[in-house]
DRENBAVEX-529938 format. One line per 5 residues: number of its first residue (from 1); their letters; for each residue x, y, z of N, C-alpha, C. Coordinates in steps of 0.001 Angstrom, whole numbers, always signed. Layout:
NUM) a) X,Y,Z,X,Y,Z,X,Y,Z  ...
end
This chain:
1) mfkss) -18092,+61689,-2619,-16759,+61165,-1935,-16900,+59765,-1779  -17970,+59082,-1169,-18043,+57645,-1287,-19173,+57331,-1781  -19399,+57499,-3056,-20254,+57297,-4109,-20195,+56085,-4903  -21280,+55303,-5042,-21177,+53934,-5578,-21519,+54306,-7373  -20426,+53147,-7863,-20270,+53415,-9213,-21607,+52950,-9959
6) gtkek) -22374,+52024,-9150,-23431,+51324,-9725,-23420,+49881,-10181  -22217,+49523,-10298,-21634,+48238,-10483,-21273,+47489,-9437  -21622,+46233,-9071,-21208,+45339,-7844,-20214,+44517,-8492  -19241,+44529,-7558,-18185,+43664,-7726,-18101,+42575,-6902  -17866,+41175,-7343,-17668,+40219,-6466,-16588,+40143,-5757
11) asggf) -16694,+39889,-4215,-15066,+39746,-3835,-14694,+38642,-3704  -13493,+38426,-3703,-12778,+37170,-4183,-12671,+36319,-2761  -13079,+36768,-1775,-13032,+35835,-274,-12186,+36640,+582  -12199,+36160,+1695,-11346,+36920,+3077,-12167,+38366,+3226  -11655,+39370,+4095,-12147,+40508,+4021,-11812,+41203,+3579
16) ggrea) -12795,+42345,+3506,-12676,+43566,+2202,-12131,+43092,+766  -12758,+41831,+378,-12493,+41582,-1112,-11055,+41164,-1497  -10350,+40911,-501,-8897,+40356,-477,-8841,+38975,-86  -7905,+38390,-822,-7716,+36898,-954,-7235,+36632,+656  -7814,+35617,+1512,-7257,+35485,+2775,-5767,+35012,+2805
21) apsil) -5328,+35365,+3609,-3924,+34826,+4254,-3615,+33609,+4815  -2797,+32765,+4293,-2736,+31289,+4852,-2662,+31455,+6490  -3340,+30687,+7382,-3025,+30553,+8634,-1875,+29541,+8745  -1228,+30121,+9611,-7,+29205,+9949,-43,+28775,+11597  +377,+27440,+11641,+304,+27084,+12989,+1886,+26839,+13466
26) sgdlk) +2116,+27792,+14012,+4001,+27787,+14027,+4465,+26445,+14863  +6025,+26141,+14913,+6272,+25046,+15277,+6185,+25049,+17042  +6008,+26023,+17797,+6002,+25745,+19112,+4625,+25571,+19620  +3738,+25450,+18367,+2204,+25227,+18654,+1561,+24012,+18862  +903,+23297,+20001,+390,+22140,+19750,-901,+22279,+20040
31) itgdv) -1700,+21707,+19213,-3132,+21656,+19023,-3641,+20068,+19145  -4761,+20169,+19947,-5461,+18819,+20481,-6960,+19292,+20003  -7319,+18582,+18917,-8838,+18834,+18533,-8539,+18858,+17007  -9829,+19372,+16429,-10321,+19709,+14946,-9849,+20906,+14384  -9547,+21039,+13358,-9145,+22101,+12701,-9915,+22223,+11632
36) vggge) -10544,+23448,+11441,-11570,+23650,+10104,-11074,+24943,+9460  -10935,+25042,+8299,-10910,+26519,+7699,-11054,+26176,+6207  -11415,+27384,+5166,-11798,+27286,+3933,-10901,+27845,+3303  -9461,+28160,+3741,-8536,+28544,+3039,-7244,+27807,+3149  -6253,+28367,+2950,-4764,+27642,+3203,-4392,+27196,+4667
41) lvvag) -3892,+26200,+4916,-3274,+26048,+6379,-1871,+25939,+6274  -764,+26191,+6920,+334,+25674,+6906,+523,+25125,+8461  +952,+23745,+8756,+1000,+23293,+10005,+2754,+23045,+10098  +3168,+23870,+11070,+4609,+23598,+11296,+4809,+23117,+12702  +3829,+23067,+13373,+3779,+22567,+14848,+3055,+21006,+14969
46) tvhgd) +2586,+21087,+15831,+1519,+19486,+16064,+106,+19728,+16269  -580,+18743,+15323,-1919,+18626,+15411,-2267,+17205,+15941  -3069,+16932,+16986,-3593,+15522,+17073,-5250,+16066,+16979  -5674,+15617,+15636,-6975,+15814,+15421,-7273,+15757,+13893  -8351,+16116,+13580,-9157,+16109,+11984,-8567,+17014,+11597
51) ivakk) -8215,+17707,+10214,-8110,+18854,+9339,-8847,+18955,+8431  -9801,+19802,+7973,-10372,+20319,+7115,-9964,+21994,+6271  -9440,+21901,+5150,-8955,+22919,+4621,-8882,+23109,+3106  -9040,+24068,+2347,-8549,+24023,+1196,-7601,+23424,+480  -6482,+24299,+1214,-5055,+23524,+836,-4401,+23530,+2062
56) itvae) -3600,+22378,+2376,-2763,+22342,+3554,-1458,+21822,+3175  -525,+22610,+4010,+745,+22174,+3925,+1190,+21799,+5329  +2006,+20350,+5563,+2667,+19912,+6627,+4019,+20336,+6204  +4657,+21311,+6986,+5944,+21623,+6904,+6636,+20977,+7279  +8152,+20932,+6818,+9056,+19935,+7334,+9334,+20316,+9016
61) ggsvt) +8975,+19375,+9507,+9158,+19681,+11427,+7566,+19357,+11915  +6780,+19970,+10960,+5365,+19648,+11319,+4748,+18268,+11643  +3941,+18167,+12229,+3352,+16763,+12564,+1609,+16923,+12499  +1020,+15949,+12086,-569,+15863,+12127,-695,+14435,+12253  -1790,+13968,+13162,-1973,+12759,+14046,-3582,+12833,+13438
66) gavea) -4115,+12235,+12552,-5603,+12377,+12255,-5842,+12390,+10929  -7287,+12627,+10681,-7629,+12454,+9216,-7539,+14038,+8610  -7097,+14021,+7235,-6923,+15482,+6599,-7732,+15280,+5279  -8755,+16242,+5374,-9195,+16439,+3915,-8630,+17953,+3457  -8460,+17882,+2150,-8139,+19250,+1443,-8433,+18897,-89
71) dtamv) -8380,+19844,-747,-8511,+20056,-1994,-7096,+19597,-2670  -5936,+20287,-1982,-4463,+20414,-2244,-3849,+19791,-1020  -2983,+18973,-705,-2353,+18589,+66,-680,+18631,-502  +319,+19083,+802,+1665,+19034,+501,+2397,+18615,+1956  +2920,+17389,+1706,+3543,+16971,+2994,+4719,+16930,+3002
76) agtlt) +5810,+17753,+3807,+7121,+17852,+4074,+7569,+17358,+5436  +6526,+17000,+6399,+6574,+16801,+7740,+6233,+15405,+7830  +5436,+15229,+9202,+5039,+13878,+9247,+3505,+13816,+9561  +2749,+12912,+8893,+1493,+12606,+8825,+977,+11353,+9073  +224,+11118,+10002,-282,+9601,+10803,-1653,+9838,+10745
81) gqlka) -2466,+8677,+9996,-4093,+8390,+9574,-4082,+8100,+8475  -5018,+9422,+7977,-5801,+9310,+6630,-5357,+10524,+5821  -5330,+10763,+4431,-5605,+11650,+3795,-6162,+11885,+2552  -6917,+12571,+2419,-8093,+12807,+1263,-7914,+14122,+466  -7680,+13674,-646,-7206,+15273,-1415,-7121,+15001,-2775
86) aavtl) -7669,+15807,-3754,-7472,+15632,-5117,-6024,+15682,-5546  -5107,+16327,-5249,-3703,+16612,-5496,-2966,+16558,-4313  -2279,+15547,-4363,-1306,+15312,-3113,+330,+15090,-3561  +1193,+15912,-2645,+2805,+15946,-3070,+3251,+15543,-1774  +4158,+14567,-1690,+5112,+14089,-706,+6274,+14464,-1150
91) astar) +6777,+15384,-84,+8215,+16192,-503,+9214,+14933,+156  +10486,+15216,-271,+11198,+14329,-163,+11448,+14146,+1454  +11117,+15025,+2500,+11201,+14982,+3969,+10088,+14406,+4392  +8815,+14030,+3958,+7858,+13611,+4367,+7917,+12186,+4798  +7430,+12070,+6203,+7289,+10498,+6884,+5680,+10442,+6867
96) vvadi) +5086,+9633,+6048,+3833,+9222,+6053,+3422,+8128,+6317  +2620,+7830,+7400,+2124,+6439,+7717,+272,+6850,+7740  -167,+6565,+6185,-1578,+7196,+6187,-2093,+6196,+5031  -3310,+5995,+5034,-3851,+5591,+3638,-4430,+6917,+3087  -3858,+7267,+1609,-4442,+8231,+807,-5169,+7971,-126
101) thvsl) -6220,+8779,-222,-7201,+8800,-1417,-7026,+10233,-2405  -6734,+10014,-3566,-6135,+10942,-4132,-6768,+11060,-5868  -6572,+12156,-6655,-6711,+12276,-8066,-5533,+12091,-8654  -4351,+12997,-8017,-2980,+12590,-8546,-2322,+12749,-7347  -1056,+11870,-7230,-29,+11502,-6305,+1185,+11664,-6612
106) miesg) +1764,+12629,-6210,+3644,+12596,-6651,+4194,+12267,-5260  +5319,+11619,-5501,+6026,+10876,-4252,+7437,+11537,-4708  +8115,+12610,-3933,+9539,+12620,-4126,+10474,+11711,-3603  +11429,+11585,-4029,+12548,+10527,-3900,+12866,+11058,-2569  +13098,+9654,-1606,+13360,+10281,-261,+12247,+9833,+672
111) avfeg) +11040,+10223,+83,+10096,+10362,+1151,+9635,+9182,+1684  +9279,+8769,+2744,+8539,+7741,+3148,+7312,+7637,+3392  +7019,+6415,+2591,+5261,+6468,+2832,+4763,+4709,+2897  +3973,+4783,+4039,+3539,+3371,+4348,+1898,+3684,+4663  +1426,+2785,+3761,-387,+3014,+3619,-665,+2471,+2536
116) ysrrv) -1962,+2721,+2187,-2466,+2547,+778,-2483,+3785,-31  -2590,+3725,-1231,-2904,+4750,-2087,-3791,+4087,-3002  -5136,+5347,-3050,-6250,+4872,-3735,-6463,+6081,-4670  -6348,+5830,-6022,-6650,+6484,-6895,-8102,+6801,-7048  -8669,+7767,-7303,-10234,+8018,-7815,-10184,+8984,-8908
121) dsieq) -11359,+9186,-9647,-11501,+10143,-10514,-11956,+11546,-9903  -12586,+11606,-9024,-12801,+12701,-8214,-13194,+12561,-6902  -12997,+13602,-6111,-12993,+13517,-4764,-14416,+14127,-4090  -15116,+13015,-3393,-16631,+13258,-3114,-16762,+14711,-2298  -17622,+15364,-2178,-18096,+16504,-1521,-17489,+16464,-16
126) rgapl) -16897,+17473,+322,-16245,+17825,+1505,-17197,+17395,+2765  -16751,+16948,+3915,-17707,+16412,+4847,-18203,+15009,+4971  -18008,+14542,+3764,-18487,+13115,+3488,-17474,+12307,+4783  -17977,+11509,+5192,-17198,+10698,+6322,-16231,+9944,+6172  -15049,+10065,+6320,-13856,+9271,+6197,-14137,+7842,+6796
131) plalp) -13466,+6941,+5946,-13575,+5636,+6747,-13098,+5321,+8251  -13558,+4665,+9307,-13053,+4749,+10525,-12090,+3512,+10702  -12457,+2488,+9571,-11738,+1164,+9860,-10649,+772,+8754  -9704,+156,+8735,-9020,-279,+7585,-9720,-1225,+6763  -9230,-1069,+5502,-10256,-2154,+4628,-10056,-3511,+4819
136) agrpa) -10876,-4308,+4794,-10785,-5608,+4954,-10020,-6496,+4192  -8836,-7570,+4797,-7988,-8479,+4051,-6714,-7709,+3986  -6449,-6636,+4635,-5568,-5647,+4595,-3971,-6254,+5263  -3043,-6693,+4603,-1885,-7546,+5286,-1129,-6720,+6598  -680,-7548,+7240,+127,-7111,+8524,+1420,-6538,+8063
141) vttis) +2121,-5885,+8342,+3374,-5161,+8443,+4038,-5719,+9276  +5164,-6448,+8839,+6393,-7358,+9575,+7583,-6339,+9735  +8152,-6420,+10798,+9583,-5739,+10802,+10767,-6515,+10889  +11516,-6622,+10036,+12566,-7494,+9876,+14175,-6542,+9954  +14813,-6869,+11110,+16163,-6511,+11106,+15858,-4584,+11001
146) gtkta) +14955,-3801,+11332,+14550,-2579,+11296,+14049,-2038,+9828  +13674,-2887,+8879,+13426,-2499,+7534,+11822,-3364,+7792  +10823,-2562,+7253,+9422,-2907,+7296,+9172,-3381,+5689  +8303,-4520,+5775,+7930,-5268,+4496,+6470,-5621,+4513  +5979,-5808,+3602,+4800,-6044,+3668,+4452,-6901,+2168
151) satsg) +3167,-8006,+2334,+2802,-8576,+1066,+2035,-7877,+98  +1931,-8009,-930,+1289,-7223,-2225,-141,-7870,-2152  -1276,-6736,-2119,-2343,-7272,-2203,-3054,-7049,-3812  -4282,-7481,-4152,-4819,-7515,-5530,-5900,-6256,-5108  -6487,-5656,-6145,-7504,-4987,-6089,-7157,-3574,-6460
156) patqg) -8277,-2601,-6084,-7961,-1267,-6641,-7024,-372,-5822  -6543,-712,-4648,-5663,-85,-3708,-4159,-753,-4053  -3325,+311,-4105,-1852,-39,-4089,-1010,+52,-2695  -317,-517,-2496,+685,-562,-1323,+1745,+300,-1414  +2015,+1021,-566,+3562,+1834,-622,+4441,+1126,+57
161) svttv) +5616,+1549,-444,+6915,+1099,+438,+7247,+1707,+1552  +8189,+1035,+2518,+8707,+2026,+3414,+10248,+1815,+3621  +10950,+2828,+3741,+12294,+2829,+4032,+12349,+3538,+5622  +13041,+2560,+6399,+13291,+2817,+7879,+14818,+3670,+7882  +14745,+4873,+8389,+16111,+5407,+8738,+16256,+5275,+10011
166) s) +17724,+4728,+10361,+18086,+4662,+11438,+19099,+5575,+12061
end
């Protein structure tokens, strides 16, 4: 009845060999602290802390303040801090004030991005420390009549532009 066939199959992860379902932090949830997971995480609520996951989605209405590290990141809500992922997508509803380290970056029309974008050939091993300070020589962001502007810099980092919605 429960006889083994003699062959061993490799489980694809999760319980019982099934792929793990995404973890969802709903809109009414507020977390203060770090969130670490090995699978997919959807943030529709508020997180004040660092996040490490294989895939992260900050949903429209969701908010993260801290450092985020993932293989794939999709931001449709608000992100403040740092983002480090191989593939990053900023949806048209995204509001990002962060420095982004990425292999590929896609910014949809309408997204707001303020910070540095740094393209690399590969993302280092997970768990490597994220920089705690901004790079030296970073120009100040100046507010002029409700619109933010900044001077250009030279070097490997590029600076994103900001659109302020009144």
